[in-house]
C-alpha positions as CSV (number, residue, x, y, z in Angstrom):
1,M,10.7,-5.2,9.3
2,Y,7.1,-4.8,9.3
3,Q,5.1,-3.3,12.2
4,C,2.2,-4.1,14.0
5,R,0.3,-0.7,14.0
6,S,-3.0,1.0,15.3
7,N,-5.8,0.4,12.7
8,V,-6.1,2.2,9.6
9,Q,-8.3,5.3,9.3
10,I,-12.0,3.9,8.1
11,R,-15.2,4.0,9.8
12,L,-16.5,0.3,11.0
13,V,-20.0,1.2,11.8
14,G,-22.2,-1.3,13.3
15,V,-25.9,-2.4,12.3
16,N,-27.2,-0.1,15.5
17,K,-25.2,2.8,14.2
18,D,-23.5,2.8,18.0
19,H,-20.3,0.8,17.5
20,E,-17.8,3.1,15.6
21,L,-14.0,2.4,15.4
22,Q,-11.9,5.0,14.0
23,K,-8.1,5.4,14.7
24,I,-5.4,6.8,12.8
25,I,-2.7,4.9,11.0
26,S,0.1,6.8,11.9
27,A,1.0,5.2,15.1
28,I,2.7,1.8,16.2
29,T,0.7,0.1,19.3
30,Q,2.2,-1.2,22.5
31,V,1.6,-4.7,21.3
32,G,3.9,-3.6,18.0
33,M,6.5,-2.3,20.3
34,Q,6.9,-5.5,22.1
35,Q,7.0,-7.4,19.0
36,Q,9.6,-5.3,17.4
37,Y,11.5,-5.6,20.9
38,E,11.7,-9.3,20.9
39,L,12.4,-9.1,17.2
40,G,15.5,-7.3,18.4
41,Q,16.2,-9.6,20.8
42,F,15.9,-12.3,18.2
43,F,18.5,-10.5,15.9
44,R,20.8,-10.1,19.1
45,S,20.9,-13.7,19.5
46,R,21.4,-14.4,16.0
47,Y,24.1,-11.9,15.0
48,V,26.0,-10.8,18.2
49,G,29.3,-12.7,18.5
50,P,32.9,-12.6,18.1
51,D,32.7,-12.8,14.6
52,F,30.0,-10.1,13.5
53,L,28.7,-7.8,15.9
54,N,30.1,-6.2,19.1
55,S,27.6,-7.0,22.0
56,S,27.5,-3.2,22.8
57,Y,26.2,-0.6,20.1
58,N,29.0,0.4,17.6
59,R,27.9,3.1,15.2
60,Y,30.4,2.1,12.8
61,Q,28.8,-1.5,12.4
62,V,25.1,-1.0,12.0
63,Q,23.2,1.2,9.5
64,V,19.6,1.8,10.0
65,R,16.9,3.3,7.5
66,S,13.3,3.9,7.8
67,T,10.5,5.0,5.7
68,D,9.5,8.6,6.6
69,T,6.3,7.5,8.6
70,D,6.0,7.6,12.4
71,R,5.1,3.8,12.9
72,T,8.3,2.6,10.6
73,L,10.5,4.9,12.7
74,M,9.4,3.7,16.0
75,S,9.3,0.2,15.1
76,A,13.0,0.7,14.1
77,Q,13.5,2.5,17.7
78,A,11.6,-0.3,19.5
79,N,13.6,-3.1,17.3
80,L,17.0,-1.7,18.4
81,A,16.2,-1.2,22.0
82,G,15.9,-5.1,21.7
83,L,19.0,-5.8,19.6
84,F,21.5,-3.2,21.6
85,P,20.4,-2.5,25.4
86,P,22.8,-0.3,26.8
87,A,25.6,-1.8,28.9
88,G,28.6,-0.7,31.2
89,E,29.8,2.6,29.7
90,Q,26.7,2.8,27.5
91,V,24.4,3.2,30.4
92,W,23.4,7.0,30.8
93,N,20.5,6.4,33.1
94,P,20.6,3.3,35.3
95,D,16.7,3.8,35.5
96,I,16.0,3.7,31.6
97,L,17.8,0.6,29.8
98,W,17.7,2.3,26.4
99,Q,20.1,4.3,24.5
100,P,19.4,6.5,21.5
101,I,20.4,5.1,18.2
102,P,20.3,6.9,15.0
103,V,17.6,6.0,12.2
104,H,17.8,7.5,8.9
105,T,15.1,8.4,6.7
106,R,14.2,10.3,3.5
107,P,11.1,12.3,2.4
108,A,8.5,9.8,0.8
109,E,8.5,11.4,-2.4
110,E,12.5,10.8,-2.8
111,D,12.7,7.4,-1.4
112,V,13.0,5.2,-4.3
113,V,14.8,2.4,-2.1
114,L,12.0,1.6,0.4
115,G,9.0,4.1,-0.7
116,M,7.3,4.2,-4.2
117,P,7.5,8.0,-5.6
118,P,5.1,8.3,-8.6
119,C,6.2,5.8,-11.7
120,P,3.8,6.1,-14.4
121,R,4.5,2.7,-15.8
122,Y,4.0,0.7,-12.7
123,E,0.5,2.5,-12.5
124,Y,0.0,1.7,-16.1
125,L,0.9,-2.0,-15.5
126,N,-1.3,-2.3,-12.5
127,Q,-4.2,-0.7,-14.4
128,E,-3.7,-3.4,-17.4
129,V,-3.8,-6.2,-14.9
130,Q,-7.2,-4.9,-13.5
131,R,-8.6,-4.4,-17.1
132,T,-7.2,-7.5,-18.7
133,D,-6.4,-10.4,-15.9
134,P,-9.0,-12.7,-16.4
135,E,-8.7,-14.0,-12.6
136,Y,-8.9,-10.4,-11.3
137,Q,-11.8,-9.7,-13.5
138,Q,-13.7,-12.8,-12.2
139,R,-13.2,-12.1,-8.6
140,E,-14.4,-8.5,-9.1
141,K,-17.5,-9.9,-10.9
142,D,-18.1,-12.7,-8.5
143,N,-17.8,-10.2,-5.5
144,Q,-20.0,-7.3,-6.6
145,E,-22.7,-8.1,-3.9
146,F,-20.2,-8.5,-1.2
147,F,-18.5,-5.2,-2.1
148,S,-21.7,-3.3,-2.1
149,Y,-22.2,-4.8,1.5
150,L,-19.0,-3.4,2.6
151,T,-19.8,-0.1,0.9
152,L,-23.2,0.3,2.7
153,R,-21.5,-0.8,6.3
154,T,-18.3,1.0,6.2
155,G,-18.4,3.4,3.4
156,M,-15.7,2.1,1.5
157,P,-15.9,3.6,-2.1
158,G,-18.1,1.4,-4.0
159,D,-16.0,1.4,-7.2
160,K,-12.7,0.3,-5.6
161,G,-13.5,-3.4,-5.8
162,L,-10.6,-5.5,-4.7
163,G,-8.3,-2.2,-4.7
164,G,-10.6,-1.1,-1.8
165,I,-10.8,-4.0,0.9
166,G,-6.8,-3.6,1.7
167,K,-7.4,-1.1,4.3
168,L,-10.7,-2.5,5.8
169,W,-9.2,-6.2,6.3
170,D,-6.2,-4.4,7.7
171,S,-8.5,-2.6,10.2
172,L,-10.2,-5.7,11.3
173,F,-7.1,-7.7,11.5
174,C,-5.9,-4.9,13.7
175,E,-8.7,-4.9,16.2
176,K,-8.4,-8.9,16.3
177,M,-4.9,-8.7,17.1
178,H,-5.9,-6.7,20.2
179,N,-8.9,-8.9,21.0
180,R,-11.2,-6.1,20.7
181,T,-14.7,-6.7,19.4
182,F,-15.8,-6.3,15.8
183,P,-18.6,-4.5,15.0
184,A,-22.1,-6.8,14.3
185,W,-21.9,-6.7,10.5
186,A,-18.2,-8.1,10.6
187,T,-19.2,-11.7,11.1
188,P,-16.7,-14.5,11.1
189,E,-17.9,-15.4,7.7
190,V,-17.3,-11.7,6.3
191,Y,-13.7,-11.8,8.1
192,D,-12.7,-14.9,6.4
193,K,-14.1,-13.7,2.8
194,L,-12.0,-10.5,3.3
195,M,-8.8,-12.4,4.4
196,K,-9.0,-14.8,1.1
197,L,-9.7,-11.7,-1.0
198,E,-6.8,-9.8,0.4
199,S,-4.4,-13.1,0.1
200,F,-5.3,-12.5,-3.6
201,T,-4.0,-8.9,-3.9
202,P,-0.1,-9.7,-3.7
203,R,-0.5,-12.2,-6.2
204,A,-2.6,-10.0,-8.6
205,H,0.0,-6.9,-8.0
206,S,3.2,-9.2,-8.1
207,S,2.3,-11.5,-11.0
208,D,4.9,-10.5,-13.5
209,R,8.7,-9.4,-13.2
210,E,8.3,-5.8,-14.6
211,R,5.9,-4.8,-11.9
212,Y,7.5,-5.8,-8.9
213,R,11.1,-5.2,-10.3
214,L,9.6,-1.4,-10.5
215,R,8.4,-1.8,-7.0
216,S,11.3,-3.6,-5.2
217,G,14.1,-3.7,-7.5
218,P,15.7,-0.6,-6.0
219,L,15.7,-2.2,-2.7
220,L,17.0,-5.5,-4.0
221,G,19.5,-3.5,-6.0
222,A,20.9,-1.7,-3.0
223,M,21.2,-5.1,-1.1
224,V,23.1,-6.4,-3.8
225,E,25.3,-3.3,-4.1
226,N,26.2,-3.4,-0.3
227,M,26.9,-7.4,-0.5
228,T,29.2,-6.5,-3.9
229,Q,31.3,-3.8,-2.1
230,A,31.5,-5.9,1.2
231,V,33.0,-8.9,-1.2
232,E,35.1,-6.2,-3.0
233,G,36.6,-4.6,-0.3
234,T,35.1,-1.2,-1.5
235,L,32.5,-0.4,1.2
236,P,32.5,3.4,2.2
237,D,33.0,2.1,5.7
238,R,34.7,-1.3,5.8
239,R,33.8,-1.8,9.6
240,T,30.0,-2.0,8.3
241,R,28.3,-5.3,9.2
242,L,24.6,-4.9,9.1
243,V,22.1,-2.6,7.3
244,M,18.6,-2.6,8.6
245,Y,15.2,-1.6,6.8
246,S,12.2,-0.6,8.4
247,A,9.2,-0.5,6.0
248,H,5.9,-1.6,5.1
249,D,4.0,-5.2,4.3
250,S,4.1,-4.2,0.7
251,T,8.0,-3.8,1.2
252,V,8.2,-7.4,2.4
253,I,5.8,-8.6,-0.5
254,G,7.9,-6.9,-3.2
255,L,10.9,-8.1,-2.0
256,L,9.9,-11.7,-1.7
257,S,8.3,-11.4,-5.2
258,A,11.6,-9.7,-6.5
259,L,13.6,-12.8,-5.2
260,G,11.1,-15.3,-6.6
261,V,10.3,-16.8,-3.3
262,S,6.8,-15.4,-2.6
263,N,4.4,-17.6,-1.0
264,H,1.4,-15.2,-2.0
265,I,0.3,-14.9,1.6
266,H,0.1,-11.4,3.4
267,P,3.0,-11.2,5.6
268,P,1.7,-11.0,9.8
269,Y,3.1,-7.9,11.5
270,C,6.7,-8.0,12.3
271,A,7.4,-10.4,9.6
272,C,11.1,-9.9,8.2
273,V,13.6,-11.1,5.4
274,M,17.0,-11.5,6.1
275,V,19.5,-11.7,3.3
276,E,22.9,-12.8,4.6
277,L,26.3,-12.8,3.0
278,H,28.5,-15.3,4.3
279,Q,32.1,-15.9,3.7
280,Q,33.7,-19.4,3.7
281,D,37.2,-18.5,3.1
282,S,39.1,-15.8,1.6
283,R,37.8,-15.9,-1.9
284,N,34.4,-17.9,-1.4
285,F,31.3,-16.2,-0.4
286,F,27.8,-17.6,-0.4
287,I,24.2,-15.7,0.4
288,E,21.2,-17.0,2.2
289,V,17.8,-15.7,2.3
290,W,15.7,-16.3,5.6
291,Y,12.3,-15.4,6.0
292,R,10.7,-15.0,9.7
293,N,6.9,-14.8,9.9
294,D,6.4,-16.8,12.8
295,S,8.1,-16.0,16.2
296,T,7.2,-19.4,17.6
297,R,9.7,-21.3,15.3
298,D,12.9,-20.6,13.5
299,P,13.1,-18.9,10.2
300,Y,12.2,-20.2,7.1
301,L,15.4,-20.8,4.5
302,L,14.3,-19.6,1.2
303,V,15.3,-21.3,-2.1
304,V,16.0,-18.3,-4.6
305,P,15.2,-19.7,-8.2
306,G,18.4,-20.7,-10.1
307,C,20.4,-20.7,-6.6
308,P,20.8,-23.6,-4.7
309,N,21.5,-23.4,-0.9
310,P,24.0,-22.3,-0.1
311,C,24.2,-20.1,-3.2
312,P,27.3,-19.1,-4.4
313,Y,27.7,-15.2,-4.5
314,Q,28.4,-14.9,-8.2
315,Q,25.3,-17.3,-8.9
316,F,23.0,-15.2,-6.6
317,I,23.9,-12.0,-8.8
318,K,23.2,-13.8,-11.9
319,A,19.7,-15.2,-10.6
320,T,18.4,-11.8,-9.4
321,K,20.0,-9.5,-12.0
322,D,16.7,-9.2,-14.1
323,S,15.0,-8.0,-10.8
324,I,17.1,-5.0,-10.3
325,V,16.2,-1.5,-11.7
326,I,19.3,0.2,-12.9
327,D,17.7,3.6,-14.1
328,R,14.3,3.9,-12.5
329,E,13.7,7.2,-13.9
330,R,13.8,5.9,-17.3
331,E,12.2,2.7,-16.7
332,C,9.2,4.6,-15.1
333,Q,8.4,6.3,-18.2
334,L,5.8,4.9,-20.7
335,S,6.2,3.9,-24.0
336,I,4.8,6.0,-27.1
337,V,2.0,3.1,-27.4
338,E,1.4,3.2,-24.0
339,R,0.9,7.1,-23.7
340,L,-1.5,6.8,-26.9
341,K,-3.6,4.2,-25.0
342,T,-3.7,6.5,-21.9
343,W,-4.6,9.4,-23.8
344,T,-7.1,7.4,-25.7
345,S,-8.6,6.3,-22.5
346,L,-8.7,9.8,-21.1
347,I,-10.3,11.1,-24.6
348,V,-12.8,8.4,-24.5
349,G,-13.7,8.9,-20.8
350,G,-14.0,12.5,-21.7
351,V,-16.3,12.3,-24.7
352,V,-18.4,10.1,-22.7
353,L,-18.6,12.4,-19.9
354,L,-19.6,15.2,-22.3
355,L,-22.1,13.1,-24.0
356,V,-23.8,12.2,-20.8
357,L,-23.6,16.1,-19.7
358,I,-25.2,17.0,-23.3
359,T,-27.8,14.4,-22.8
360,F,-28.7,15.7,-19.3
361,V,-29.1,19.2,-20.6
362,V,-31.3,18.1,-23.4
363,I,-33.6,16.0,-21.4
364,W,-33.6,19.0,-18.7
365,T,-34.3,21.4,-21.5
366,Y,-37.2,19.5,-22.8
367,V,-39.1,18.5,-19.6
368,R,-38.9,22.1,-18.9
369,R,-40.4,23.2,-22.1
370,S,-43.1,20.5,-21.7
371,R,-44.0,21.7,-18.2
372,R,-44.5,25.2,-19.5
373,S,-46.7,24.0,-22.5
374,R,-48.9,22.1,-20.3
375,L,-49.2,25.1,-17.9
376,Y,-50.2,27.4,-21.0
377,R,-53.0,24.8,-22.1
378,Q,-54.6,24.7,-18.6
379,D,-55.0,28.4,-18.8
380,P,-55.6,29.8,-22.3
381,I,-55.6,33.5,-23.0
382,S,-56.3,34.1,-26.7
383,E,-55.7,37.1,-28.6
384,E,-59.4,37.3,-29.4
385,N,-60.5,37.4,-25.7
386,I,-57.8,40.3,-24.8
387,S,-59.4,42.1,-27.9
388,L,-63.2,41.9,-26.6
389,T,-62.2,42.5,-23.2
390,K,-60.6,45.9,-24.4
391,D,-63.7,46.9,-26.7
392,K,-66.0,46.2,-23.6
393,D,-63.9,48.4,-21.5
394,D,-63.8,51.2,-24.3
395,D,-67.7,51.3,-24.3
396,D,-67.8,51.6,-20.7
397,I,-65.5,54.6,-20.7
398,D,-67.7,56.4,-23.5
399,D,-71.2,55.8,-21.7
400,E,-69.6,57.5,-18.6
401,A,-68.4,60.4,-20.8
402,L,-72.1,60.7,-21.9
């Protein structure tokens, strides 16, 4: 699930300097709460029935996990309110048609399934794309003037380029979703250009299998493991029916890329991916992948490469095998060659910085000495003048003595 939140922490400064919008990224908005509640109702209509979920909440059937941020935790709670409204004995207060349902989380630095703890190789591969990918570099070059304009108007770091527009576009998108007036500089043309550049980012950061498997392979692996245990009858609790994850747009983008079904379009708020395991008979299982990115129409049935619809379970396992991370800690380490490249870059950067510093010191020293020399020439005091002055003073002293 992906939530509608308050806009990101960035200043949107108008031309007259009077229009400033600044909010905190941590909270889900009321619009987002309503969207998640409606998504929960959609889940209820899809999954509640005699062959799957109880109409009332059963803690043995459902597991919910979220990233450790306020907005995703709140999104999960709003969603569950729509999925499992209390009824009968579960109504604990007739004035509040809501019941507490546990949502589990882990600290961000430990969450390898939904989060992205430090991964040196992933960062290295991203930097390689920015450094070597022709399309990425061309877009950076073609939009330098536009990036400078954004820096002037918003304070966006000027050296970030494509990597710095995400939060800015997201902020404007939030404002648009809430029918708020844009600052004067954010014209329709600026917004459209930001949207096009932002739509390029998911493609640029998910263009090869290795990067998206490092980013989303653990999540896909967790899903496959759950389904494998369900098929083999080895689930820790065989009553488990539904595992839900509340996360971010990057999570949706990464999962779609890992499955090979990304359309390279930034997911809207409240988008969700549904990976469903179906049982035809006692021995045959198949899997369907659905993508819901529009609440006004039915979800899209996606075709995983190498997997027909319906996709047999064993064929799905084979088709997704290369996208799953087995040992993340090992795979996140840099090779010797990559370490040498990284160290070389750092050394070269340090040498360049040292040369710049030395050049500055030399120029500063030269300018200071030149200034002193000019002052000396403008007010000369030779040794001869000093001597003559001294002799004259000595004569005056002798005359007074006589």
